[in-house]
C-alpha positions as semicolon CSV with decimal commas, in nm:
position;residue;x (nm);y (nm);z (nm)
1;X;9,655;8,256;11,317
2;X;9,362;8,195;11,083
3;X;9,188;7,862;11,096
4;X;9,227;7,615;10,811
5;X;8,910;7,647;10,600
6;X;8,747;7,397;10,374
7;X;8,897;7,473;10,034
8;X;8,721;7,463;9,699
9;X;8,879;7,485;9,356
10;X;8,732;7,836;9,318
11;X;8,604;8,063;9,591
12;X;8,575;8,431;9,512
13;X;8,446;8,721;9,717
14;X;8,314;9,076;9,714
15;X;8,417;9,294;10,007
16;X;8,252;9,637;10,021
17;X;8,325;9,901;10,282
18;X;8,008;10,043;10,446
19;X;8,082;10,406;10,364
20;X;7,758;10,461;10,175
21;X;7,518;10,295;9,931
22;X;7,647;10,080;9,647
23;X;7,709;10,275;9,329
24;X;7,767;10,168;8,970
25;X;8,140;10,110;9,021
26;X;8,066;9,885;9,319
27;X;7,807;9,691;9,123
28;X;8,050;9,628;8,839
29;X;8,306;9,491;9,085
30;X;8,042;9,273;9,251
31;X;7,891;9,148;8,925
32;X;8,234;9,088;8,769
33;X;8,358;8,885;9,065
34;X;8,027;8,692;9,077
35;X;8,044;8,612;8,705
36;X;8,405;8,495;8,727
37;X;8,313;8,264;9,014
38;X;8,003;8,124;8,845
39;X;8,185;8,083;8,512
40;X;8,440;7,865;8,695
41;X;8,167;7,669;8,873
42;X;8,283;7,814;9,204
43;X;8,154;7,992;9,512
44;X;8,108;8,364;9,574
45;X;8,118;8,509;9,924
46;X;8,049;8,854;10,069
47;X;8,258;9,015;10,342
48;X;8,186;9,356;10,500
49;X;8,508;9,552;10,548
50;X;8,403;9,770;10,843
51;X;8,732;9,843;11,015
52;X;8,730;10,222;10,979
53;X;8,450;10,354;11,206
54;X;8,517;10,724;11,131
55;X;8,430;10,661;10,765
56;X;8,144;10,416;10,821
57;X;7,787;10,527;10,756
58;X;7,531;10,388;10,999
59;X;7,312;10,126;10,831
60;X;7,518;10,123;10,511
61;X;7,629;9,760;10,543
62;X;7,274;9,629;10,569
63;X;7,165;9,855;10,285
64;X;7,445;9,723;10,066
65;X;7,341;9,364;10,137
66;X;6,980;9,446;10,049
67;X;7,092;9,604;9,723
68;X;7,305;9,303;9,631
69;X;7,013;9,071;9,708
70;X;6,783;9,281;9,485
71;X;7,035;9,227;9,205
72;X;7,042;8,851;9,269
73;X;7,392;8,858;9,413
74;X;7,374;8,657;9,735
75;X;7,667;8,513;9,929
76;X;7,722;8,138;9,912
77;X;7,882;8,145;10,257
78;X;7,815;8,332;10,580
79;X;7,852;8,709;10,549
80;X;8,128;8,808;10,788
81;X;8,213;9,153;10,920
82;X;8,569;9,250;10,987
83;X;8,463;9,433;11,302
84;X;8,399;9,091;11,460
85;X;8,739;8,948;11,367
86;X;8,987;9,149;11,575
87;X;9,122;8,834;11,738
88;X;9,239;8,697;11,403
89;X;9,424;9,017;11,317
90;X;9,583;9,038;11,663
91;X;9,706;8,678;11,638
92;X;9,862;8,745;11,298
93;X;10,029;9,065;11,421
94;X;10,162;8,893;11,733
95;X;10,314;8,622;11,518
96;X;10,491;8,877;11,299
97;X;10,623;9,068;11,600
98;X;10,747;8,749;11,767
99;X;10,950;8,674;11,455
100;X;11,090;9,025;11,433
101;X;10,894;9,100;11,116
102;X;10,691;9,389;11,257
103;X;10,790;9,687;11,468
104;X;10,641;9,998;11,635
105;X;10,681;10,330;11,453
106;X;10,611;10,682;11,582
107;X;10,673;10,857;11,251
108;X;10,396;11,090;11,138
109;X;10,315;11,170;10,777
110;X;10,499;11,501;10,811
111;X;10,805;11,316;10,943
112;X;10,814;11,119;10,617
113;X;10,761;11,412;10,381
114;X;11,133;11,441;10,305
115;X;11,144;11,078;10,188
116;X;10,830;11,094;9,978
117;X;10,621;10,920;10,242
118;X;10,814;10,594;10,200
119;X;10,921;10,453;10,535
120;X;11,253;10,268;10,536
121;X;11,370;10,367;10,885
122;X;11,217;10,569;11,166
123;X;11,309;10,934;11,137
124;X;11,527;11,095;11,405
125;X;11,310;11,281;11,653
126;X;10,984;11,116;11,548
127;X;10,772;11,126;11,862
128;X;10,407;11,082;11,775
129;X;10,224;10,995;12,096
130;X;10,078;10,670;11,967
131;X;10,280;10,420;11,767
132;X;10,171;10,242;11,452
133;X;10,294;9,889;11,381
134;X;10,464;9,831;11,046
135;X;10,578;9,527;10,851
136;X;10,954;9,523;10,818
137;X;11,005;9,515;10,440
138;X;11,353;9,397;10,336
139;X;11,556;9,596;10,084
140;X;11,498;9,499;9,721
141;X;11,170;9,323;9,800
142;X;11,064;9,276;9,440
143;X;10,732;9,096;9,408
144;X;10,586;8,976;9,079
145;X;10,260;8,803;8,999
146;X;10,045;8,726;8,696
147;X;9,717;8,914;8,698
148;X;9,445;8,740;8,496
149;X;9,365;9,062;8,308
150;X;9,680;9,273;8,329
151;X;9,944;9,006;8,282
152;X;10,279;9,022;8,459
153;X;10,295;9,284;8,735
154;X;10,616;9,362;8,923
155;X;10,685;9,600;9,210
156;X;10,979;9,671;9,438
157;X;10,777;9,707;9,756
158;X;11,068;9,848;9,956
159;X;11,139;10,123;9,705
160;X;10,784;10,220;9,607
161;X;10,585;10,151;9,926
162;X;10,826;10,100;10,214
163;X;10,743;9,942;10,548
164;X;10,371;9,863;10,536
165;X;10,140;9,979;10,816
166;X;9,960;9,689;10,983
167;X;9,805;9,862;11,285
168;X;9,737;10,233;11,255
169;X;9,842;10,485;11,519
170;X;9,473;10,555;11,592
171;X;9,432;10,190;11,695
172;X;9,244;10,071;11,385
173;X;9,363;9,773;11,182
174;X;9,512;9,854;10,845
175;X;9,339;9,721;10,535
176;X;9,649;9,534;10,416
177;X;9,669;9,307;10,721
178;X;9,295;9,249;10,749
179;X;9,242;9,157;10,384
180;X;9,532;8,910;10,384
181;X;9,418;8,740;10,703
182;X;9,053;8,728;10,594
183;X;9,121;8,588;10,247
184;X;9,328;8,307;10,396
185;X;9,083;8,235;10,679
186;X;8,789;8,218;10,439
187;X;8,969;8,001;10,186
188;X;8,949;8,261;9,908
189;X;9,123;8,121;9,601
190;X;9,051;8,404;9,353
191;X;9,038;8,777;9,422
192;X;8,851;8,976;9,156
193;X;8,831;9,348;9,235
194;X;8,883;9,696;9,091
195;X;9,207;9,803;8,927
196;X;9,255;10,074;9,191
197;X;9,386;9,796;9,414
198;X;9,629;9,654;9,159
199;X;9,934;9,821;9,311
200;X;9,833;9,705;9,661
201;X;9,861;9,341;9,557
202;X;10,243;9,307;9,578
203;X;10,249;9,428;9,939
204;X;9,967;9,186;10,021
205;X;10,164;8,901;9,862
206;X;10,469;9,001;10,065
207;X;10,258;8,990;10,381
208;X;10,112;8,652;10,281
209;X;10,465;8,518;10,255
210;X;10,562;8,661;10,593
211;X;10,258;8,492;10,750
212;X;10,311;8,171;10,547
213;X;9,965;8,200;10,393
214;X;9,856;8,096;10,042
215;X;9,842;8,353;9,762
216;X;9,517;8,357;9,566
217;X;9,488;8,428;9,195
218;X;9,417;8,793;9,113
219;X;9,214;8,973;8,847
220;X;9,167;9,350;8,854
221;X;8,861;9,482;8,674
222;X;8,856;9,813;8,482
223;X;8,763;10,122;8,679
224;X;8,465;10,335;8,587
225;X;8,568;10,700;8,570
226;X;8,389;11,031;8,538
227;X;8,443;11,296;8,273
228;X;8,750;11,419;8,459
229;X;8,906;11,073;8,465
230;X;8,845;11,031;8,838
231;X;8,736;10,700;8,992
232;X;8,357;10,700;9,004
233;X;8,336;10,648;9,381
234;X;8,519;10,978;9,431
235;X;8,301;11,182;9,199
236;X;7,954;11,332;9,198
237;X;7,852;11,052;8,961
238;X;7,871;10,801;9,247
239;X;7,497;10,803;9,308
240;X;7,323;10,495;9,443
241;X;7,193;10,234;9,203
242;X;6,820;10,169;9,196
243;X;6,720;9,859;9,393
244;X;6,366;9,882;9,261
245;X;6,474;9,846;8,898
246;X;6,789;9,629;8,883
247;X;6,782;9,534;8,515
248;X;6,923;9,855;8,362
249;X;7,217;9,863;8,605
250;X;7,293;9,495;8,547
251;X;7,296;9,556;8,172
252;X;7,527;9,853;8,220
253;X;7,762;9,644;8,433
254;X;7,756;9,373;8,167
255;X;7,862;9,624;7,901
256;X;8,133;9,763;8,128
257;X;8,276;9,412;8,154
258;X;8,318;9,405;7,776
259;X;8,032;9,164;7,708
260;X;7,796;9,173;7,407
261;X;7,486;9,377;7,502
262;X;7,256;9,172;7,275
263;X;7,354;8,854;7,460
264;X;7,108;8,951;7,733
265;X;6,816;9,032;7,503
266;X;6,479;8,884;7,600
267;X;6,573;8,835;7,965
268;X;6,280;8,989;8,144
269;X;6,379;8,918;8,503
270;X;6,687;8,932;8,720
271;X;6,689;8,554;8,751
272;X;6,676;8,498;8,374
273;X;6,936;8,767;8,310
274;X;7,184;8,616;8,557
275;X;7,128;8,265;8,421
276;X;7,189;8,382;8,064
277;X;7,489;8,589;8,172
278;X;7,662;8,289;8,328
279;X;7,608;8,083;8,013
280;X;7,750;8,340;7,769
281;X;8,006;8,524;7,984
282;X;8,348;8,561;7,820
283;X;8,624;8,655;8,070
284;X;8,860;8,721;7,780
285;X;8,647;9,015;7,668
286;X;8,693;9,214;7,990
287;X;8,886;9,534;7,909
288;X;9,193;9,651;8,097
289;X;9,161;10,025;8,047
290;X;8,932;10,257;8,251
291;X;8,585;10,310;8,112
292;X;8,406;10,644;8,096
293;X;8,078;10,645;8,286
294;X;7,910;10,873;8,032
295;X;7,965;10,616;7,758
296;X;7,781;10,353;7,960
297;X;7,504;10,548;8,134
298;X;7,166;10,507;7,969
299;X;6,975;10,738;8,201
300;X;6,790;10,466;8,389
301;X;7,049;10,317;8,617
302;X;7,095;10,539;8,919
303;X;6,878;10,723;9,166
304;X;6,902;11,098;9,135
305;X;6,888;11,321;9,438
């Protein structure tokens, strides 16, 4: 089980996956979570979510940390990497299995096609060579929570998600287990992240309850989308931001968070911009709806190939 951390009234975090350089969407999530933490007088930590080696790009984690530092966004606590925390995840999984709350499953994706990919019971004849481990989700597992930006969110996890994978059949830890264990172990009180993870939150809350862990407050920031309405990180617009010239990208991120552009006038350095931003930041102005990248881009934010 996770250790009991020192708890503050507000401890937020930013947790990038090292699949490439930080892009504008990543910066907005980082800057938004940093601003929310600083506005509350709290801490902001960085965690590297490197549990999927096939998708990881060599050197990306260090490059991301350098980029964040160039933008003045530095962790208040030690930067941890999930790849060094397997023991915590194994202890949590063992506890769930000992209580009958997790079980092995040999169903493949094709086995679940007929049920829309939602696992409620192992399919007859499922015989994948390696088993995944799933959380046993009870019927009618309706979870509700109040998101700071989106208000009341409800989801029947059993009906819409099914039994949640905790350990993948390829032997890698699933995001849902790792993020729940890490947030509790690090004493994270507030999770501020992109709205693409909004519908993952109920299953994480269900897992927190199964592990008897605290549930942090949640706020899901608007996604930045391309002209086709696709999340920026999945489009050709996801080009790296320019470490050598942070100011334009910080101003873009500020606008994306619904803040008054002129509030940062006459801030000629990253340090002055961040100081002014903390003083005038208005969390209530953050929009809920996705934001088009073209409407924000001023031509001097990203590196072009």
